Structure formats: structure tokens, C-alpha cells
C-alpha positions as CSV (number, residue, x, y, z in Angstrom):
1,M,35.8,102.4,113.5
2,T,35.7,105.5,111.4
3,T,37.3,106.0,108.0
4,F,40.0,108.1,109.7
5,G,40.8,105.3,112.1
6,V,41.1,102.8,109.3
7,V,43.3,105.0,107.2
8,W,45.5,105.7,110.3
9,L,45.8,102.0,111.1
10,V,46.8,101.2,107.5
11,L,49.4,103.9,107.5
12,V,50.9,102.7,110.8
13,L,51.0,99.1,109.6
14,L,52.7,100.1,106.4
15,G,55.2,102.2,108.3
16,L,56.0,99.2,110.5
17,L,56.4,96.9,107.6
18,A,58.8,99.3,105.9
19,A,60.9,99.6,109.1
20,V,61.3,95.8,109.4
21,E,64.0,94.5,107.1
22,A,64.9,90.9,106.5
23,Q,68.3,90.1,107.8
24,E,70.5,87.9,105.7
25,A,71.9,84.8,107.3
26,K,75.5,85.2,108.4
27,K,77.9,83.1,106.4
28,V,79.8,80.7,108.7
29,S,83.0,79.4,107.2
30,R,84.1,75.8,108.0
31,I,87.8,75.2,108.4
32,G,89.1,71.6,108.3
33,V,92.2,70.8,110.3
34,I,93.9,67.4,110.0
35,L,96.5,66.7,112.6
36,G,99.1,63.9,112.6
37,G,99.3,62.2,115.9
38,T,96.8,62.5,118.8
39,L,94.9,65.6,119.7
40,A,96.5,65.7,123.1
41,A,100.0,65.8,121.6
42,R,99.0,68.6,119.2
43,Q,96.9,70.6,121.6
44,S,99.4,73.5,122.0
45,Q,99.6,73.9,118.2
46,L,95.8,73.8,117.8
47,D,95.4,76.4,120.6
48,A,98.0,78.7,118.8
49,F,96.1,78.3,115.5
50,R,92.8,79.2,117.2
51,Q,94.4,82.2,118.9
52,G,95.8,83.4,115.5
53,M,92.3,83.1,114.0
54,R,90.8,85.1,116.9
55,D,93.5,87.8,116.4
56,R,92.4,88.1,112.8
57,G,88.7,88.7,113.8
58,Y,87.3,85.2,113.5
59,V,85.0,84.1,116.4
60,E,84.6,80.4,116.7
61,G,80.9,79.4,116.5
62,S,79.9,82.9,115.3
63,N,81.6,83.3,111.9
64,I,83.9,80.3,111.7
65,V,83.7,76.6,112.7
66,F,86.7,74.3,113.0
67,V,86.3,70.7,112.0
68,I,89.3,68.9,113.6
69,R,90.5,65.4,112.9
70,A,93.6,63.6,114.1
71,T,95.2,60.5,112.7
72,G,96.0,59.1,116.2
73,E,98.5,56.3,116.0
74,R,97.4,55.4,112.5
75,R,99.1,57.6,109.9
76,G,96.8,56.3,107.1
77,R,93.5,58.0,108.1
78,A,92.1,60.7,110.3
79,V,89.7,59.5,113.0
80,R,86.6,61.4,114.2
């Protein structure tokens, strides 16, 4: 390879390195939801909450994650 070829290759590689930028990881917010009763009994309220969040630009799994717990029949603690 000639000197011109080496210089050309180095310039191309430097140009490629300058063009590639590191992307920051997207921040994904976690929202905790604790429901009294069973999930089946509160499904319509949970669906309305999710729709309201979508209307405000949040996409579940993309920029927001919901952590949902229900107390079930026991009012003292939320079950997984």
C-alpha cells in the first residue's frame, strides 16, 4: 500500500469514528400500582389508567413500566 493509500484509509476511518455517536440509554420509569381487591375486579380501572398514560405520551415497555400488585381478598398486603 502506498503512502497515499494509508493516509486515505486513516482519514476514512477517522471520518467514520466521528460520525458514530454513542447513544445514551433511554430512561425507563417504573410506576407502582397497588390495587385493593383482585385484579379481575379492578381491570377496568387499570385499563383506564393505562389509556390515560398512553394519551400523555407514555408507551408501556418503551419509556414506562407498570409494576402492579393487588391485595386480593387480604386487605393487609399486596400479593405478586
